[in-house]
Structure formats: C-alpha cells, structure tokens
Backbone as numpy.savetxt, mean C-alpha at the origin, in Angstrom:
# Nx Ny Nz CAx CAy CAz Cx Cy Cz
-12.02 -15.75 -1.37 -11.87 -14.81 -1.44 -13.46 -14.18 -1.25
-13.96 -15.43 -1.22 -15.53 -15.19 -1.02 -15.85 -14.80 0.20
-14.98 -15.52 1.13 -15.07 -15.55 2.80 -14.80 -13.93 2.73
-13.52 -13.10 2.37 -13.23 -12.04 2.48 -14.22 -11.14 2.45
-14.97 -11.15 1.12 -16.05 -10.10 0.79 -16.83 -10.55 2.04
-17.74 -11.64 2.31 -18.82 -11.91 3.09 -18.26 -11.05 4.58
-17.12 -11.29 4.76 -16.87 -10.75 6.16 -16.76 -9.12 6.51
-16.29 -8.78 5.31 -16.06 -7.02 4.85 -17.69 -6.67 5.03
-18.57 -7.25 4.21 -20.28 -6.98 4.11 -20.79 -7.17 5.54
-20.35 -7.97 6.12 -20.96 -8.28 7.51 -20.62 -7.11 8.88
-19.42 -6.46 8.51 -19.20 -5.34 8.98 -19.93 -4.28 8.42
-20.31 -4.37 7.63 -20.97 -3.21 6.88 -22.41 -3.15 7.74
-22.96 -4.73 7.43 -24.24 -4.50 7.83 -24.61 -4.64 9.16
-23.40 -4.98 9.69 -23.36 -4.60 11.37 -23.65 -3.02 12.17
-23.21 -2.36 11.21 -23.06 -1.05 11.02 -21.80 -0.60 11.72
-20.65 -1.20 11.59 -19.45 -1.02 12.33 -18.54 -0.27 10.94
-19.21 -0.16 9.80 -18.23 0.56 8.79 -19.09 0.92 7.55
-18.87 1.75 6.99 -19.69 2.11 5.70 -19.24 1.86 4.40
-17.87 1.25 4.07 -17.77 0.62 3.22 -15.99 -0.09 3.64
-15.62 -0.90 2.66 -14.30 -1.27 2.94 -13.22 -1.28 1.89
-11.79 -1.62 2.24 -10.86 -1.43 1.31 -9.76 -2.33 1.45
-8.95 -2.38 0.88 -7.67 -3.14 0.86 -6.75 -2.15 1.06
-5.31 -2.98 1.54 -4.16 -2.48 1.62 -2.98 -3.38 1.20
-2.44 -2.73 -0.25 -1.41 -3.67 -0.84 -1.85 -4.54 -1.52
-2.97 -4.57 -2.13 -3.41 -6.06 -2.84 -3.10 -5.32 -4.36
-3.25 -6.38 -5.29 -2.75 -6.17 -6.52 -4.12 -6.13 -7.69
-4.26 -5.53 -8.36 -4.93 -5.32 -9.13 -6.30 -6.30 -9.51
-5.85 -7.65 -9.75 -6.39 -8.60 -9.84 -7.14 -9.33 -8.74
-6.61 -9.01 -7.70 -7.24 -9.08 -5.98 -8.07 -8.03 -6.28
-7.92 -7.33 -6.57 -9.17 -6.34 -6.09 -10.32 -6.78 -7.40
-9.75 -6.93 -8.67 -11.34 -7.22 -9.52 -11.82 -8.48 -9.09
-11.18 -9.37 -8.50 -11.72 -10.50 -8.62 -12.79 -10.26 -7.02
-12.28 -9.52 -6.20 -13.02 -9.35 -5.22 -14.69 -8.32 -5.80
-14.23 -7.79 -6.53 -15.58 -6.83 -7.11 -16.28 -7.91 -7.70
-15.67 -8.89 -8.53 -16.50 -9.93 -9.39 -17.19 -10.79 -8.04
-16.93 -11.24 -7.17 -17.40 -11.70 -5.89 -18.41 -11.18 -5.68
-17.95 -9.80 -5.07 -19.39 -9.15 -4.55 -20.44 -8.41 -5.20
-19.80 -8.64 -6.56 -21.05 -8.49 -7.77 -22.10 -9.69 -8.04
-21.50 -10.48 -7.63 -22.44 -11.84 -7.89 -23.28 -12.62 -6.78
-22.50 -11.64 -5.71 -23.08 -12.25 -4.60 -24.45 -10.76 -3.96
-24.28 -9.68 -4.63 -24.87 -8.78 -4.58 -24.64 -8.03 -2.91
-22.99 -8.27 -2.95 -22.70 -7.44 -1.67 -21.73 -6.35 -2.39
-20.96 -5.41 -1.47 -20.25 -4.36 -1.63 -18.34 -4.80 -1.82
-18.33 -4.54 -3.00 -16.72 -4.89 -2.97 -16.09 -3.52 -2.58
-14.83 -3.61 -2.58 -13.82 -2.63 -2.07 -14.18 -1.39 -2.80
-13.61 -0.11 -2.16 -14.18 1.11 -2.63 -13.00 1.85 -2.79
-11.61 1.28 -1.99 -10.48 2.14 -2.10 -9.24 1.21 -1.85
-8.14 1.34 -2.32 -6.88 0.44 -2.33 -6.06 1.51 -1.47
-4.81 0.90 -0.66 -4.10 1.79 0.09 -2.61 1.11 -0.26
-2.24 1.67 -1.27 -0.54 1.32 -2.20 0.29 2.27 -1.45
1.69 1.67 -1.57 3.00 2.80 -1.25 2.63 3.48 -2.50
2.87 4.66 -2.35 3.10 5.71 -3.52 3.94 6.97 -3.00
5.16 7.11 -3.88 6.03 8.09 -3.86 6.75 7.97 -5.36
7.51 8.83 -4.94 7.87 9.32 -6.33 9.20 8.38 -6.74
9.59 7.53 -6.07 10.41 6.15 -6.40 9.11 4.62 -6.50
8.60 4.65 -5.92 7.16 3.54 -5.90 6.17 4.27 -6.79
5.99 3.62 -8.15 4.78 4.66 -8.87 4.18 3.30 -9.37
5.00 2.36 -9.99 4.87 1.16 -11.16 2.83 1.06 -10.43
2.80 0.76 -9.52 1.38 -0.16 -8.66 0.33 1.30 -9.74
0.69 2.35 -8.57 -0.32 3.10 -8.76 -0.82 3.96 -10.31
0.21 4.34 -10.54 -0.24 4.67 -12.45 -0.29 3.69 -13.45
0.37 2.53 -12.86 0.58 1.45 -14.07 -0.75 0.50 -14.23
-0.55 -0.43 -13.08 -1.52 -1.62 -12.98 -2.58 -1.21 -12.59
-2.85 -0.31 -11.57 -4.31 0.40 -11.42 -4.86 1.35 -12.47
-4.82 1.27 -13.19 -4.97 2.80 -13.91 -6.03 2.51 -14.44
-6.67 1.56 -14.63 -7.84 1.06 -15.79 -9.15 0.47 -14.30
-8.32 0.69 -13.25 -9.55 0.37 -12.01 -10.24 1.81 -11.32
-9.14 3.10 -11.95 -10.12 3.89 -11.72 -11.34 4.72 -12.18
-11.29 3.93 -13.37 -12.48 4.43 -14.36 -13.80 4.20 -14.02
-14.99 4.92 -14.03 -16.30 4.63 -13.02 -16.70 3.25 -13.85
-16.80 3.00 -14.85 -17.35 1.91 -15.40 -16.15 0.07 -14.84
-15.24 0.25 -14.30 -14.24 -0.42 -14.17 -14.58 -0.75 -12.02
-15.61 -0.02 -11.69 -15.51 0.43 -10.21 -15.18 1.44 -9.72
-14.39 2.62 -10.35 -13.88 3.84 -9.69 -13.09 3.73 -8.25
-12.31 2.88 -8.52 -11.26 2.89 -7.32 -11.05 4.05 -6.77
-10.94 4.28 -5.65 -10.44 5.04 -4.62 -9.21 4.46 -4.08
-7.98 5.93 -3.80 -7.01 5.61 -3.13 -6.91 6.72 -1.91
-5.93 5.70 -1.10 -5.38 6.23 -0.12 -4.05 5.79 -0.03
-3.22 6.59 -0.15 -1.53 6.29 -0.19 -0.90 6.20 1.22
0.14 5.37 1.11 1.17 5.89 2.51 2.55 5.99 1.86
3.17 6.03 2.46 4.85 6.36 2.42 5.14 7.29 1.35
4.48 8.48 1.52 4.94 9.14 0.36 6.29 9.86 0.48
6.69 9.56 1.51 8.43 10.23 1.40 9.15 8.91 2.19
8.73 7.47 1.05 9.36 6.18 1.08 9.91 6.02 2.48
9.40 6.10 3.96 10.07 5.86 5.19 10.95 7.09 5.48
10.27 8.18 5.11 11.62 9.57 5.04 12.96 9.31 4.66
12.87 8.50 3.57 14.54 8.08 2.93 14.15 9.60 2.04
13.10 10.01 1.31 13.31 11.29 0.29 13.28 12.51 1.29
13.19 12.36 2.83 13.71 13.58 3.19 15.17 13.75 2.99
16.29 12.81 2.62 17.53 13.30 2.29 17.88 13.02 3.70
17.26 12.87 5.27 18.28 12.64 6.37 18.87 11.29 6.41
18.95 10.44 5.47 19.60 9.17 5.54 20.52 9.64 4.69
20.76 10.68 3.85 21.95 10.63 2.94 23.56 10.26 3.41
23.74 10.60 4.48 25.34 10.41 4.90 25.00 9.04 5.91
24.17 7.98 5.90 24.07 6.95 6.26 22.74 7.15 7.78
22.45 6.38 8.53 21.07 6.27 9.46 21.69 7.06 10.70
20.91 7.93 10.86 21.55 8.82 12.32 20.61 8.20 13.51
21.63 8.34 14.55 21.01 7.41 15.85 19.85 7.81 16.39
19.34 8.73 16.26 18.26 9.02 16.80 17.11 9.06 15.49
17.31 8.56 14.78 16.08 8.11 13.71 15.58 6.84 13.81
14.20 6.44 13.53 13.75 5.18 13.63 14.25 3.75 12.64
14.97 4.06 12.07 15.83 3.06 11.18 16.91 2.64 12.32
17.14 3.40 13.23 18.25 2.98 14.26 17.69 2.17 14.89
16.20 2.41 15.29 15.76 1.24 16.43 15.90 -0.07 16.00
16.25 -1.06 17.12 16.34 -2.22 17.04 15.64 -3.15 17.52
14.57 -2.06 18.33 13.33 -2.89 19.19 11.72 -3.12 18.39
11.75 -1.98 17.41 10.34 -1.51 16.91 10.13 -2.85 15.79
9.21 -3.71 15.70 8.84 -4.85 14.94 8.58 -4.27 13.35
8.29 -3.04 12.97 8.37 -2.44 11.84 9.34 -2.35 11.49
10.67 -2.18 12.17 12.04 -1.62 11.31 12.66 -3.08 11.71
12.52 -3.81 12.55 12.87 -5.54 11.94 12.44 -6.23 11.32
11.03 -6.18 10.61 10.50 -6.59 9.24 11.29 -5.68 8.58
11.44 -4.64 8.06 12.37 -3.65 7.12 13.44 -4.26 7.06
14.04 -4.49 7.42 15.44 -5.06 7.56 15.45 -6.76 7.09
14.44 -7.32 7.68 14.03 -9.09 7.13 14.02 -8.51 5.65
12.79 -7.71 5.22 12.66 -7.42 3.70 13.65 -7.31 2.58
14.50 -6.06 3.59 15.44 -5.10 2.56 16.80 -5.37 3.11
17.93 -5.72 1.95 18.95 -5.74 2.29 19.87 -4.27 2.05
20.63 -4.54 3.27 21.83 -3.44 3.24 21.96 -2.88 1.65
22.48 -3.79 0.83 22.40 -3.16 -0.46 21.57 -2.47 -0.95
20.13 -2.73 -1.02 18.94 -2.48 -1.13 18.65 -0.71 -1.01
18.81 -1.16 0.50 18.97 0.32 1.24 19.90 1.11 0.76
21.22 0.86 0.36 22.35 1.86 -0.27 21.76 2.46 -1.72
21.10 1.39 -2.35 21.11 1.69 -3.55 19.51 3.02 -3.69
18.92 2.64 -2.70 17.94 3.48 -2.44 18.10 4.87 -2.18
19.27 4.97 -1.31 19.71 6.33 -0.62 20.57 6.69 -1.95
21.65 5.91 -2.59 22.13 6.52 -3.91 21.09 7.17 -4.55
19.89 6.55 -5.01 19.02 7.10 -6.19 18.55 8.64 -5.57
18.50 8.26 -4.13 17.75 10.01 -4.02 18.69 11.01 -3.62
20.33 10.55 -3.25 20.89 11.48 -3.53 21.35 11.92 -4.62
21.02 11.24 -5.92 21.44 11.81 -7.11 20.21 12.47 -7.52
18.88 12.71 -6.85 17.79 13.70 -7.35 18.30 15.27 -6.57
C-alpha cells in the first residue's frame, strides 16, 4: 500500500494530477491508504469509483457510510454503472438483442463479464428487473 500511495503522490508532485482516487476498493483499503498517506505526510485518495445502482447499493450505502464524514476523510464518489450495464433499462427483458453490446463476442469487457457472471446469475438479475 505504501508504494501505491507514494506512486500517486509522485504523479501529483509532477503536476500530472491534482488528486487521486480509487476504483472498486473496499473501505478497509481506502482507510489503510489514508493511514499510510497521513504517516508519510502525503495525500490519500479523495474519491472512490464504485458500482452503484438500485440493485447494487450495499457498498455505497453501508460499507462506505463512515468514510463520507469529514472527520474520517470526507470521501467523495463518482459512481459507475447506474443502469447496471443497461440491464435496468429493460432492453434485456426478453433476452439479449443481437445489436446490443452483450451480444458482442469480441469485446474484451463483455468476455470478462461472461467469465464472472453465469447465465443463471444473468437470468436472476433480469428476472429481478422484470419484477420491478
């Protein structure tokens, strides 16, 4: 963790960034980075980029809640996937349209998504959205 904090501060000191943040870190990792930065007199992460949507809320509303308070660092957020990769739009209600990104077989992000997400998981998410 010390190397990470030092590396980001080098980028700041070089004038290439004004601050640094994290993406998909957990609350403990962020707090650890703050402790390291404080110990070394450096800048810790000021924002996190978590997934956040009506189906994925636990991290933002629960795990991170204490990190938002100014006395604990005042973490800021810039979230991603507010429509859960488009699933919340309803366009996958009746399956995966041929012209949608989830039908693409050569896009690395989609390949990775299917490696992490089983067809049963996908069906469960779509069913949950359909019930909404």
